[in-house]
N, C-alpha and C positions, 0 to 999 in steps of 0.2 A: 475607561470612562468611569467617573465616580458615580456612585449611587446616591440618589436624593435623600434616602433614609439615613445613610451614613453621614451626610452633611448635617442633617438635623440633629443627629445624636452628638456629633462633634460640637455643634453650636450650643446645644443644651449643656454639655459637659463644661465648656468654656464659661457659660453663664453661671452655672452652679459653683464653679471654682472661684469666680470673681466675687460672688456674694456670700461665700461660706461663713463668715463671721458676723454678718449683718443682723441687727435686731430691729424690730419694728419701733418706730417713734411713737411716743405717747403724746397724742394731740387731743386737746379738748374739742369736741365737735362744735362747730359754729352753726347757729340757726339762721342761715341766710336763705330766704326764699328764692327759689329758682324762678326767674322771670323768663317766660317763653313768649315770643311774639305770637300774636293771634294769627292763626293760619289764614291764608288767602284762598278762598274757595273759588278757584279758577273756573271750574265747571259751572258753579252757581252763577258767576258773573256772566259767563258765556250764555248760559240758558236764559238769564234775565234779559240780556241784550236781544237774543233771538225772540223772546216773548214780546218785547217792546216792538220789535220790527214786525212781528206777525200780528200784533194787536191793531195795526193800522193797515187795512186792506185797500188796495186800489180799486177793488170791485164792489165796494159798499154802495148800496142804493138805499137812500133814506126813505122811510115811509112818509115823511112829511118834511117839507122845507118851504121857505118863503122866498126862494131865489127869483129874482126878476131880471130877465135878460142876462147881461154879462156881470151885473153887480153881485158881489158875494154878500148874501144875507142869510142868517140862520138864527132861529130861536128854538132852544130845547123845549120839548113838549112840557106843558104845565107852567111855563114861565109867563110873567105879565107882559103883554104886548108892548107896553111903553118902554121896556128895556131896550128894544131895538132903536127906537127914536132917540133915546138918551145916548146910546152907544154911538150912533151916527153923528150926533151933535157934539161929541167929545165930553160928555158928562163925567166920565171917569178918567183919571190921570193915567197915562201909560207908564207903567213901572219897570218894564223890561221889554227888550226886543231882540229879534234875531233876523238875519238876512240870509236868504237861501240862494242868492245869486251864485252861479257857477257850480252848484251841486247837482249831481245826478239824482234820479228819483230815490234810489235806495239810501243814499247818504242823507237826502233831505228828510225822508221818512224817519230815520233814526234820530236825526238832529231835532226834529219837531217833538218826537216822543220824549227825548231826554230833556228838552227845554220845558215842556209842559210838566214833567215830573219834578223838575227843579223848582218851577214856579209854585207847584202845589206844596212842596216841602217848605218853601220860604213864605207861603201865604200871600203870594202876589195875586192881585185881583184882575188887573187889566194889562194886556200885552199887545205888542204890534209884531206881526210877522210879515216881513217883506219877501214876497215871492217873485216879484218881477213881472214885467209885461210880456215876456216871451220874445222880445226883439232880438235876442241873441240865440234863440233856439232854432232848430230846423223848422221850416215852414212858418217861422216867426209867430208861433202860437204859444200862449202861456200854459205850458204843460204842468208846471208845479202849481199854478193857480187852481186848476181843476182837481188835481190830486189832493192839495191842501184842504179844499172844501170837504172832500170825502173823509179825510183823516180826522179833521176837527169834529165832524158830526159823530164819529165813533167814540169820542172821548167823553166819559161821563162828567168830567170836571168842566167841560165847556158849556156855559149857559147860553151864550149867543156870540155871533160875530157879524161884523159889517165891514164893507169896503171902507178903507181909510179916507179921510178928507184929502183933497188935493195937496194941501201943504204937508200931509203926513205920508204921502206915497200914492194917493189916489187908487187907481185900478191895479197898481202894482204892489199893494199891501192890504192887509186886513187887520182890524182891531178886534181882539178877542176878550170876552169877559169870562172869567173863571170863578168857580165856586171857591169860597174861602175855606 
């Protein structure tokens, strides 16, 4: 059985024999900047997604809200009361919307958080979020409607929200006014 060190010595001898008359080339150095792709901070992205998800709790109980019965209504503290009536009448144009149909709670929470962050970056003022009426859920109750209410109240950029007009989704959607 051959020894590994003997093989290395033999390989080295062969190499040195092959390059014994070689001389280094004289090459002018070129000043080409090395372009490195920006690193992708996978842990940072994962942590940001988790923080987004954690930032919207299902157990949030607001100190104040103006909910009346089943209609979704909310006005952030310190805002003018006429904002709600303007929102309900369709004063602001809906600039973006999402539909939560078919999503489970965790998916919907993350989707809403991502959507609101995107709207904030794009300086979108008024959005519609379709949460559904719960007709396809167990017990035929609007699970996401109630969760969405809580999630939206926890977001600082949400000034107010109101149930959509019948032609815009009625009790299955909410119109949200955001800070610019």
